[in-house]
C-alpha positions as CSV (number, residue, x, y, z in Angstrom):
1,M,222.4,83.9,243.0
2,T,220.9,84.3,246.4
3,T,219.5,80.7,248.5
4,S,216.3,81.1,250.2
5,A,217.0,80.3,254.1
6,R,213.9,77.5,253.8
7,S,216.8,75.9,252.1
8,L,219.8,76.5,254.2
9,P,220.8,74.4,256.8
10,H,219.7,74.7,259.9
11,H,221.2,73.8,263.5
12,P,218.2,74.6,266.5
13,I,221.3,75.9,268.5
14,A,224.3,77.4,267.2
15,V,227.3,78.8,269.1
16,V,229.9,81.0,267.4
17,G,233.0,80.7,268.9
18,G,234.7,78.0,270.6
19,G,236.9,79.4,273.1
20,L,236.0,78.1,276.7
21,G,232.1,79.9,277.3
22,G,231.0,78.2,274.3
23,L,232.5,75.2,274.4
24,T,231.5,75.4,278.3
25,L,227.7,75.6,277.0
26,A,228.1,73.1,274.4
27,R,228.9,70.6,277.5
28,V,226.2,71.3,279.5
29,L,223.7,70.9,277.2
30,H,225.6,67.8,275.8
31,V,224.9,66.5,279.9
32,H,221.3,67.3,279.3
33,G,221.1,65.5,276.3
34,I,220.7,68.7,274.3
35,E,223.0,69.2,270.7
36,A,224.4,72.1,269.6
37,A,226.9,73.5,266.7
38,V,230.1,74.6,267.7
39,F,231.6,77.4,265.1
40,D,235.3,78.4,265.2
41,L,237.8,80.9,263.3
42,D,241.1,78.6,264.5
43,A,241.9,76.3,261.3
44,S,241.9,73.3,264.2
45,P,242.2,73.4,268.0
46,A,246.1,73.8,267.4
47,A,246.0,76.3,265.1
48,R,247.6,78.8,267.9
49,T,248.5,78.9,271.5
50,Q,245.6,79.3,274.4
51,G,247.5,81.8,276.5
52,G,249.0,81.5,280.0
53,M,247.7,80.1,283.5
54,L,244.0,81.0,284.6
55,D,243.2,81.1,288.6
56,I,239.9,79.2,288.2
57,H,237.7,80.7,291.2
58,D,235.9,78.3,293.6
59,D,232.8,80.4,293.4
60,S,232.7,81.0,289.6
61,G,234.9,78.9,286.9
62,Q,234.7,75.9,289.1
63,E,230.8,75.8,289.7
64,A,230.8,76.0,285.9
65,L,232.8,72.9,285.7
66,R,230.6,71.1,288.5
67,A,227.6,71.5,286.4
68,A,229.7,70.4,283.3
69,R,230.4,67.0,285.0
70,L,234.4,67.5,285.1
71,H,235.3,69.4,288.1
72,E,237.1,66.4,289.5
73,E,239.1,65.9,285.7
74,F,239.4,70.0,286.6
75,L,241.5,69.1,289.8
76,A,244.0,66.8,288.3
77,R,245.2,69.0,285.8
78,V,245.8,72.2,288.1
79,H,249.5,73.6,288.6
80,A,250.3,72.8,292.3
81,G,252.0,75.5,293.5
82,G,250.6,78.0,291.5
83,Q,248.4,80.0,294.0
84,A,252.0,81.3,295.4
85,T,252.3,85.6,295.0
86,R,255.0,87.8,295.4
87,V,254.6,91.5,295.5
88,L,257.7,93.7,294.7
89,D,258.2,97.4,294.1
90,Q,260.4,99.0,291.4
91,D,263.2,98.9,293.2
92,G,263.1,95.2,293.2
93,T,262.4,95.2,297.0
94,V,259.7,91.8,298.4
95,R,256.9,93.5,299.6
96,L,254.5,90.5,300.2
97,D,255.5,86.5,299.3
98,L,252.7,84.6,300.2
99,P,253.3,80.7,299.4
100,D,250.6,78.2,298.1
101,D,249.7,76.5,300.7
102,G,246.7,74.7,299.4
103,A,243.9,76.3,300.5
104,G,243.3,78.8,298.2
105,G,239.9,78.7,296.0
106,R,241.8,79.8,293.2
107,P,244.0,77.0,291.8
108,E,245.8,77.9,288.8
109,I,245.6,75.7,285.4
110,D,247.1,76.1,281.8
111,R,244.7,77.5,279.4
112,G,245.3,75.1,277.2
113,E,244.4,72.3,278.9
114,L,241.5,73.5,280.4
115,R,240.0,73.9,276.8
116,D,241.4,70.9,275.9
117,L,239.4,68.9,278.7
118,L,236.3,70.8,277.2
119,L,237.4,70.1,274.0
120,D,237.5,66.1,274.4
121,S,234.0,66.2,276.4
122,L,232.5,66.7,273.5
123,P,230.6,64.4,270.7
124,E,233.0,64.1,267.4
125,G,232.0,66.8,265.1
126,T,230.3,69.3,267.7
127,V,232.8,72.2,266.8
128,R,233.2,72.8,262.9
129,W,236.7,74.3,262.7
130,G,237.6,77.1,260.0
131,V,234.4,79.1,260.1
132,K,234.4,82.7,260.0
133,V,230.9,84.0,260.8
134,T,230.6,87.6,258.8
135,G,227.2,88.7,260.0
136,A,223.6,87.6,261.5
137,R,220.7,89.1,260.4
138,P,217.2,88.4,262.2
139,L,214.2,86.2,259.6
140,G,211.6,86.7,262.6
141,D,210.5,84.4,265.1
142,G,213.7,84.3,267.1
143,R,214.9,82.3,264.0
144,H,218.6,83.9,262.2
145,E,220.6,83.6,259.3
146,V,224.5,83.4,259.6
147,T,227.1,84.6,256.7
148,L,230.0,82.9,256.4
149,A,233.2,84.5,255.0
150,D,233.1,81.3,252.0
151,G,229.9,82.3,251.4
152,H,228.0,80.2,252.7
153,A,225.4,80.5,255.6
154,F,222.5,78.6,257.6
155,T,219.8,79.9,259.3
156,T,219.2,78.8,263.7
157,G,216.6,79.1,266.8
158,L,219.1,80.0,268.4
159,L,222.0,81.7,267.8
160,V,224.7,82.0,270.9
161,G,227.5,85.0,270.4
162,A,230.6,83.4,272.5
163,D,232.9,85.3,270.1
164,G,234.9,87.5,271.8
165,A,235.9,91.3,272.5
166,W,234.7,92.0,268.4
167,S,232.0,90.1,268.6
168,R,230.0,89.7,265.2
169,I,226.7,88.6,266.6
170,R,227.0,91.5,269.6
171,P,225.8,94.1,266.8
172,L,222.1,92.5,266.8
173,L,221.7,93.3,270.2
174,S,224.0,96.6,271.8
175,P,225.6,99.4,269.5
176,A,228.4,99.0,272.0
177,R,232.2,98.8,271.1
178,P,235.3,98.0,273.4
179,A,236.9,100.7,273.9
180,Y,240.5,101.6,274.5
181,T,241.5,101.3,278.8
182,G,244.5,103.5,278.9
183,V,247.1,100.1,279.5
184,S,249.0,98.4,276.9
185,F,250.7,95.1,277.3
186,V,253.6,93.6,275.7
187,E,254.0,89.7,276.4
188,A,257.2,88.1,276.8
189,D,258.3,84.4,277.6
190,L,261.3,83.0,279.4
191,L,261.8,79.5,278.6
192,E,262.8,76.7,280.9
193,A,263.6,79.0,283.5
194,D,265.4,77.6,286.3
195,V,267.8,76.0,284.4
196,R,268.0,79.1,281.5
197,H,267.1,82.2,283.3
198,P,267.3,80.9,287.5
199,D,267.8,85.0,287.9
200,G,264.3,85.7,286.4
201,A,262.4,82.4,287.8
202,A,263.8,83.6,291.6
203,V,262.0,86.5,291.2
204,V,258.8,85.5,290.0
205,G,258.8,82.8,292.3
206,G,256.4,79.9,292.1
207,G,253.1,81.0,290.8
208,M,252.0,85.2,290.3
209,L,254.6,87.8,290.2
210,F,253.3,91.9,290.9
211,A,256.2,94.4,290.3
212,L,254.7,97.5,290.4
213,G,255.2,101.1,289.9
214,T,253.2,104.6,289.1
215,G,251.6,104.0,285.9
216,R,253.9,100.5,284.8
217,G,254.8,97.5,285.9
218,F,255.6,93.7,285.2
219,L,253.1,91.2,285.6
220,G,253.9,87.9,285.4
221,H,253.3,83.7,285.8
222,R,255.2,80.7,285.8
223,E,253.8,78.8,283.5
224,A,253.0,74.5,284.7
225,D,255.8,74.2,281.7
226,G,258.9,75.5,283.5
227,S,258.5,78.6,281.5
228,L,257.8,82.4,282.7
229,H,255.0,84.1,281.1
230,I,255.4,88.3,281.8
231,Y,253.2,91.0,281.0
232,V,254.8,94.1,281.0
233,A,251.9,97.0,281.7
234,V,252.2,100.7,280.6
235,E,249.5,103.3,281.3
236,A,249.7,105.0,277.3
237,P,248.2,106.6,274.3
238,E,246.2,104.3,272.6
239,D,249.1,104.5,269.6
240,W,252.1,104.1,271.8
241,L,252.5,100.5,270.4
242,D,252.6,101.7,266.9
243,G,255.9,103.6,267.5
244,I,257.6,100.5,268.4
245,D,258.8,97.9,265.4
246,F,257.9,94.4,267.0
247,A,259.5,92.8,263.8
248,D,263.1,93.5,265.4
249,T,263.1,91.9,268.6
250,E,265.7,93.9,270.2
251,A,264.7,97.3,269.1
252,A,261.4,96.7,270.6
253,K,262.8,95.7,273.6
254,A,265.0,98.8,274.7
255,A,261.8,100.5,273.2
256,V,260.0,99.0,276.4
257,L,262.3,99.3,278.6
258,K,262.9,102.9,278.0
259,E,259.5,103.0,280.2
260,F,261.2,101.9,283.1
261,D,264.2,104.0,283.3
262,G,265.4,103.5,287.4
263,W,264.0,100.4,287.9
264,D,266.0,97.4,289.2
265,E,267.8,95.4,286.7
266,S,266.3,92.0,288.0
267,L,262.8,93.6,286.5
268,K,264.0,95.0,283.0
269,A,265.9,91.5,282.8
270,L,262.7,89.7,282.4
271,V,261.8,91.7,279.3
272,T,266.1,91.6,278.2
273,D,266.4,88.0,278.3
274,A,263.3,87.1,277.0
275,D,263.1,84.3,274.4
276,G,261.2,84.4,271.0
277,A,259.1,87.7,269.5
278,L,257.2,90.2,272.0
279,V,253.5,90.7,271.6
280,P,251.9,93.9,271.7
281,R,248.0,93.7,273.2
282,R,246.2,96.9,273.8
283,I,243.7,96.2,277.0
284,H,239.8,97.2,275.7
285,A,236.5,96.9,278.0
286,L,233.3,97.1,277.2
287,P,231.5,100.1,279.3
288,T,230.6,98.8,282.7
289,G,227.3,97.8,283.0
290,H,226.8,96.7,279.4
291,R,223.4,95.4,278.8
292,W,220.6,94.9,275.9
293,G,217.0,94.6,275.6
294,R,215.7,90.7,275.3
295,V,215.8,90.1,271.4
296,P,214.5,87.0,270.3
297,G,216.5,84.1,269.6
298,V,219.8,85.6,270.2
299,T,222.1,86.6,273.3
300,L,225.9,86.6,274.4
301,L,228.5,85.0,276.9
302,G,232.2,85.7,277.8
303,D,233.9,88.8,276.4
304,A,230.8,88.9,274.1
305,A,229.0,90.2,276.4
306,H,231.3,92.0,279.1
307,L,234.6,92.3,277.9
308,M,236.9,93.9,280.6
309,S,240.1,94.8,281.9
310,P,242.1,91.7,282.9
311,F,243.0,92.8,286.4
312,A,240.0,91.2,288.3
313,G,241.4,87.8,286.9
314,E,237.5,87.2,285.9
315,G,237.3,87.1,282.3
316,A,238.0,83.3,282.0
317,N,235.6,82.3,284.9
318,L,233.0,84.6,283.7
319,A,232.7,83.3,280.4
320,L,232.8,79.4,281.9
321,L,230.0,80.7,284.5
322,D,228.0,82.1,281.2
323,G,228.4,79.0,279.5
324,A,227.1,77.0,282.3
325,E,224.2,79.1,283.6
326,L,223.1,79.3,280.1
327,G,222.9,76.1,279.3
328,L,221.6,75.1,282.6
329,A,218.6,77.6,282.0
330,L,218.0,76.2,278.7
331,A,218.1,72.3,279.9
332,A,215.3,73.7,283.1
333,H,213.0,75.5,280.2
334,P,212.7,72.7,277.3
335,G,210.8,74.1,274.5
336,D,210.8,77.8,275.9
337,T,214.1,79.9,274.4
338,E,213.0,82.9,275.4
339,A,212.3,82.1,278.7
340,A,215.4,80.6,279.2
341,L,217.3,83.5,278.1
342,A,215.1,85.7,280.2
343,V,216.5,83.5,283.3
344,Y,220.4,83.7,282.3
345,E,220.4,87.6,281.2
346,E,218.5,88.6,284.4
347,R,221.7,86.8,285.9
348,L,224.2,87.5,283.9
349,F,223.6,91.6,284.4
350,P,224.6,92.7,287.3
351,R,226.9,89.6,287.9
352,S,229.2,90.9,285.1
353,E,228.5,95.0,286.5
354,A,230.2,93.8,289.5
355,S,232.9,92.5,287.8
356,A,233.9,94.6,285.6
357,A,233.9,97.8,287.9
358,D,236.0,95.4,290.1
359,S,238.5,95.3,287.5
360,A,238.8,98.9,286.3
361,Q,238.9,99.6,290.1
362,N,241.7,97.4,290.2
363,A,243.5,98.7,287.1
364,S,243.7,102.1,289.0
365,L,244.8,100.5,292.1
366,L,248.1,98.6,290.9
367,F,249.6,101.9,288.9
368,R,248.5,104.9,291.4
369,A,251.3,107.1,292.9
370,D,251.6,105.0,296.2
371,T,251.8,101.4,294.5
372,P,252.4,98.8,295.9
373,Q,250.4,100.0,299.0
374,G,246.9,99.8,297.1
375,L,247.3,96.1,296.0
376,L,249.2,95.4,299.6
377,D,246.1,96.6,301.3
378,M,243.7,94.8,298.8
379,F,246.1,91.5,300.1
380,A,246.1,92.0,303.9
381,A,241.9,92.6,303.9
382,D,242.0,88.9,302.1
383,H,244.2,87.3,304.3
384,G,243.3,88.9,307.4
């Protein structure tokens, strides 16, 4: 039985995706007295872990939190000492050791804490949990019908795709799909590091670790709970991870460490000593400069709009800023959604193009033949 769009539930503003960008949009709209409905695939806020530490930049993510009137609460939750940075070569030689002197503009916060801060700032019921969007179609006049996996549907006057890399909303605007960047990650955790893994804790230090060699490296964070989160990065064919049995953790560790023959044992121990299973992750990106023509009643933010590699640390910051700027544009143009979307996208496109280019350039810089010299040069320029 088909249901006419006229009889379906209607939401004036529907945000697909309850990540940082979608929640920031909902919060900024709420601050300005505008209601939005957020739909998220997760069954509940606690359905899965939210990843590791984020450095929130003073000129992007922090600006968004100011617009959301949450900046003071954010500052109260930052991880003291988290801006410390160490750069090592594959022999374990420390090439740079920058302490966190409190003067940096990129304080660290646990992604889960930041998400909770945003969630707690929204009215009860703003986020509809356990809702899987399968697609959407235009109805004319900027309205859309959104279909759900459970057979239900709703209509909306403004549809915002905040649903990440494999967005179900993006096809309304663009045929682009993320492509493999040539880099794969394997993620590992070392719990209670100071007590259980003191050698690993000493290698990583108090904040961020870069241990780099040609075409590969160990990137690490000290988490606020005292654990270490390690990203093993390898330039590899897209099917490299398929040849590793991640159900057998010891075998997976051995397979990953084959890529690091000759590296210092203190670095390889970040994998050998890891607690729990290893997690494989291919790094994908949308084309640098991804953009679309104005389509009535729909737009994108965050990874749905500009998925990029993580090597400029911009993904979460841009998602926050996208959400805030879209909310501010809608508040500034009451009754004229198209004017608001035009203003938002005019700023979105050049900003995300520049960040995507930086991310791609940094990926090349991190793993080039003379690494870690490129990263050392970059830090020298930033701190000169």
